[in-house]
C-alpha positions, 0 to 999 in steps of 0.5 A: 439671922433671917428672922432678925433681918425680917424683924428689922425690915418690919420695924423700919417699915412701921417707922416709915409708915408712921413718918408718912402718916405724920407728914400727911397730917401736917400737910392737911393741917397746913392746907386747912390753915390756908384754906379756912380763912378763904372759905370764911371769906367766901361764906361772908361774901355769899351772905353779903350778896344775899343781903344786897339782894334783899335790899334791892328787892326792898327798893323795888317794893318801895318804888312800886308803892310810890308809883301807885300812891302818888309818889308817897313812901309808906308813912307810919301812921300813929294810933289816933283817938277815936273821938278827937283823931289826935295821935296818941301813945299806946302804953301797952307797946308799939302803936303803929303798923310797921311801914313794911306792913303796908308793902305786904303782900301787894308790893312785897310778896316774900316777907323773907326779904326783910330778914338779913341772913347775918341778923342774929335776931332775924328769926323774930320776924315770921312769914305769916301775913297777920304777923307782918301787919301786927304793930308788935313786930315793928322792931323785928325787921333786919332793915330800917327806913330813913326816918328823916324822910318819913317825919321831917316837916310833918312827913312832907318829904315822904312824897319824894317824887314831889320833893326830891332831894338834890342828890337822890343817888346819894340819899339814904333810903334804907339800911341794915339796922341793929342793935345786933346785941342786947344791951339791957336786962329789962324783963322780956328783952332777952326773949324779944331781942333789942328794940329797933325803933319800929325799924326806922333809921334815926339820924342820931338815935336820940343822942343827948350831948348832956345825957348820962345814958344813951340808947343802943345805936342802930349802927352795927358792923354786920357785914365786914365791919359795916352795913349795906345801904340802899339809896333813893335811886335803888343802888346798894352800897357797902358802908364801913361803920367802924369809924362812924361808931368810934367818932363822936357824933356832931352837928356839922361835919366838913365833908358832909356839909360840903356834900350838901347835907341838909342836917349840917347846913340847915337843920344843925341836928346831931347826926351820924355822918356817912359822907366818906361813902358819899351818902347823906340823910337828905340834901337840899332844902326842906319845903314848907308845904 
């Protein structure tokens, strides 16, 4: 009789232990379900903070370059013919020293600033001095500089100290640049990653309203459905790009034009609009000289 009572007690104890174990497992599962999204958000916020810091550092480097170069941003100089001096294309690949090559190392001692931690192709850019200045790495930076400023009017706007826009606080200087995926299957593209227009932000990515194929856009959703943008005044803003990618590209946007956008009001160029975040490619007239 005593043996039977002990056996029942042992079985009851084992059953209780199993129930307790199941309860603990269930609690752990519930806590994990509640905490994982918060942990993921915290990780994303930390990565986004690093990216913002990189853009601010880049802004400081560009400001220092301007200060010591009579107000000029680092204009990209194309390869020129040794006899005529006329710019020419290099059929073997990229043919211009990257704009960021002009910053290193005097104004940008740490090339790691050019890599966003969320860029899936950030590994392409090494920290070797010879690589940073090599034209072949012009596509490798995670950030691009506003090409409208560097090229329009034969590059006259690149002297932003002399030809400042009306709204420098809201003028795009640099931003996260994609593509962040490989769209084609051309030879070598998988190994080298997607082209990024020499790390120059195009206002339209060469959009052709009548074309059958369009190039992969640099506009991406790298940080919480958006990107970070550096303004000419040195501020960094979070910009949602999902709507920009979804809406058809246009010459004129009502809100953009109302904000003084030069591309809407004067140039009438197809362009991506970031007016919802009060950011513009350029504001005010384009000087003739």
